[in-house]
N, C-alpha and C positions, 0 to 999 in steps of 0.2 A: 075300606081300611080303616077298622075299628079302634076306636078309644075308649076304652070301657071307665065310665066315671061309677063310682063304688059309695055305698050306704055303709057305714061304719055300726060297727058292734058294741054296745056298751057294755062295762063287767064293773060290776059294786063290789067294793074292796074298804077294808074295815081301814087303810091309810088313804082313802081317796079322797077326791073333795071337787069346787066347782070348778076348776080353771079351764076344765075343757068348755065350757060355758062361755069365761069370761074371757078367753084366748080366741077362740076359734068360734064360737055363738052356736057350737052343736046345741041341740035342745035333749038334756039330761034325763035319763030318768030316773036316776038315784040321788038321793042327796050326797051320798060320798061315791061320785062315780072316778075310779080309779085308770080303769085302761081305755084306750077307744081301740079296738081293733078294727085297723082304719083300711087294711088288707087284707084279707083274710079267706083261706078257702079250709080253714081247721073244723072237723064236724062239729067242734064243742063252740061254734059261732062263725059262719062263713057269710060273708060281706054279700049284697046282694046288685045287683048293675041297676042302675039308674037311668041308662036312655039305649037308644038305637035297638036294633033289630034284636040285640037277647034281654032286651029291660024287664026285669021280674026275676030272673034266674040268680041262682047263686052262684058263685065263683066257684064255687067245687063241684056243683054240675057241670059249669061250661066248661069245667078242665079235665073233668072227666069222658066228659061227650064230644067234644069239638078239641081235639088236641093240637089238630093242625095253626088254632090261633095262637099254640105256646110252642112253635119251632118242632114239634112232637116230642118232646121232652118225655125221656123213659121212662122218668120217675110215677109209681102208681099215684102220688101224692104230691098236690102243689108244694114245690119247694120253700116258700118264705112266707112270711107273716111280718108284714107293720104294724106297729102301736105307738100311741101317742100315752104316756104314763104322767098321773098325778099326785108327786108322793107328798102329800098333805100332810102324813107323819111319816116315821120311819118304817120301810120295807122289811120285812123279815128276811134274815137271814140264811141264803139259801145257794144251792147248787145244783147244776142242770146234769144228767148223763151224757155219755156221749152215744154215738146211734147202737154200735154194737150191745151196750149196756140197756139202753132204751126198747130196742127192737124186741129184746131177749124177753126183759122183764114187765114192759108196759104196752107191747105194741103200739108203741110212738117213736117217732124220729127224735135223736138226740136233740139237742140245744145250744149250739154255739149262736151268740147275739153281740151284738153292738149298739152302744148309743152314742147318738150326738146331742148335747144337752142344749134345749130350748133358754131354756129361762133357768138360773142358780140366784137363790135368797144369798145375801152375803153369808159366806160361812158355813155354805151348806157343803156337806159332805156326802161321799160315796165309803165304802166297805168295799176293799178290793184284795181279796187274798189272805195269806194266813201265815203265822210264824213256825209250824210245827214243820219238824224237821222228819217224820216218821209217821207211819200210820198208828204207831201205838202210842208217840208224842200227841198224836193229832185225837185219838182218843181221850186220853188220858186227860186234856185240857177241855175237851169238850163235857167228859161225867164230872169235872171239878167245875164246871162253870166260870173257867181261867178267859172269859171274852177279852178282857182288856190285856190281857199277854197273848192271846191265838188272834185275835181280826185286825188289819191293817186299814188303816183309816187313812184315807185323802179328800183334800179339800178341790173343788171343781167348780166350776164357773161356765157361764154362757159362752156356745162354742167349743166347748172340748169334745172331744173324740173317746171314747173308753172301748176297747176289743174286749170282750167275755168269752173266753174258749169254754167249751163243755170243760166240766173240772174244775170251775174257779169258785172258790166262795165269794160272795159279793152280795152286795144291799145297795140298793139308794137309801139316801138319807132326806128327812125333812124339807120342803122348800126348792123341788126340784119338779123339773119339768123337761121332758127328754121323748127323742123320741126313738123305737126303740127297732132297729132290722135282726129278726132272727132265724132259724131251722122253724119250720112249720111244726111248732112242738107244744104243748099244755104240761108236759112235766115237769114238775119243781120239786125240788128235795127241800124240806125246811129242816134247817139245823137250828136255831133258836130264834124266838120271837119276842124278848124282852118280857115276858111270862105275862102278855094280853092273853085277855080273854074272847069270844065270842061273843054275839048277840043272847048267848043263851049263858052266858056267865061260865063256860069251859073253856078250860087253855087248850088253844089252836094246837091240831096236831103236827108232831114233828116228825122227821125222819131220819133218825139218826143213823141206824144201822146205811142205809143205802148211801146217806151223806158219806161215810166215813169210807164206804167202798166207793165211790165214783170220784171222791175229793184227789186232784191233782198233789203228789208230796213230793218233793217240796215244792212250794208256791213259785211260778216262773210269771215273772211282770213283762209282755206278749203287746209291744204298743209299736204299731205298723207306722211309719213315718210317712206321712200323707205326700202325694203326688199332685204339685198345682201346673194347669197349664192353661193360659190365658189366651183366647180367644177375642181378638179386637178387645171390646170394652169389658165382657165377660170373663168368667172363672169357672173353671171345673177342677174340684180337689177331690183325687181318689183316695178317700180314707184305707181303704183296705179291698185287697181280691185273694179269695182263695177258691177251693173246693167249694167250700158253703155257699159263698156271694160275693159278688163285688158293689162296694158302697160309695157312691158319688155324690156330693155339695154340686150342684150347679147355681151359678152366681148370677143370672141371668142381667144386662144390664141392656137398654134398648132391644138388642137381637140376638140370638144364638141359634144357628143351623148346624143339624149333625148329621151323619149316618149312621144307621142302627141296622144290627141285623138279627135283635134277637128282643124278647117281649120284656118290658121293662116296668119296672112298680115305679109309680111317682107320687110325691106329696109334696103338697104348697104349703111351705110352713111359714112364709111372710110375700108380702107383694102381691102383684097383679098382673095378668096378661094374657095371653093365647098361645095355646098351642095348635097349630096345624088350623088358625083361626075358631080355634074351639075357646070361649072363655074359661080365666083359670083364675081362682082369687083363693087366699088364704083358709087353708082347711080343705079344701080337693084333694083327695086322692084320686087314682085312675090307673090303668094300663094302658098301653100303646103295644097290642098285640104284635107277635112275630111277624105280620104281615107290613106294618107300618116301618117303611124304610129310609124314611127322610121326615127328622123331626125337625121344625120353625118354631123358635121360639119368641117371643116379640114383648115387650114389657120391662119391668123392674119387680123381679122377684127371686127368691129362693125356695130350689128345690134339691128335695132329698130323694135320688133316684139309686135300684138298685135292680140286680139279676143275677143267675146263675147257670 
């Protein structure tokens, strides 16, 4: 019964920093490390298995060749990607396409995602949505750089959950550390980037035409209501469950035992303990395969768990 511990992939970003080292102890390859691809089988950065009989193989290769570990899922691509993002500076204002658009034009999946805010400096904000009432108005406001009129800002705090369907204009603001669960896609259309320049002094690419085509107009604020289940001293918070993913937070106090009939992506965001006697600590990322039918957790820890 395999529990796969994974080696993250790190990405350099203009807005990144060093919090991933400070908070999780990761050995970072870049001064501006913005993204930890914690559980990934995407071709642009696949996690490597650290333990057991599959040690040294990429998750992408394992999914393609040993599908029985993943409930014989019919999807040709591993469906989910778990990231931790360190917004040491504002991220670009962006939007992601739907599956239909992305598969047609990018040969990639679309990108519906969601965020659990791990840390937020006082006053930290996100951009979530826009004020345009039609595609024509959206184009006009973008063309005329009416960003203050167009973009909707929201203040957020640690513990908040934000659901970001494809077609939603969004951005993380400075001072946020978040865990993101998303479809396994690396397609992003940049709407606005505060006129920043890259390391060669050139303005970063924007994707205005594609952004206008894929943005949902008018904006709809979709905030699922969390469902809370108490199991003795522990608590399970279900943030969202739909065709893309189910995402839960497991707050383990002393012990929590669950039945499982599906492979699960698990990230330890705080505390320590064991899973089926395997040691867990903050910053670990793992998959319980479809062959793990009983999950026994001991300790005091916070886990973000997802599956599709």
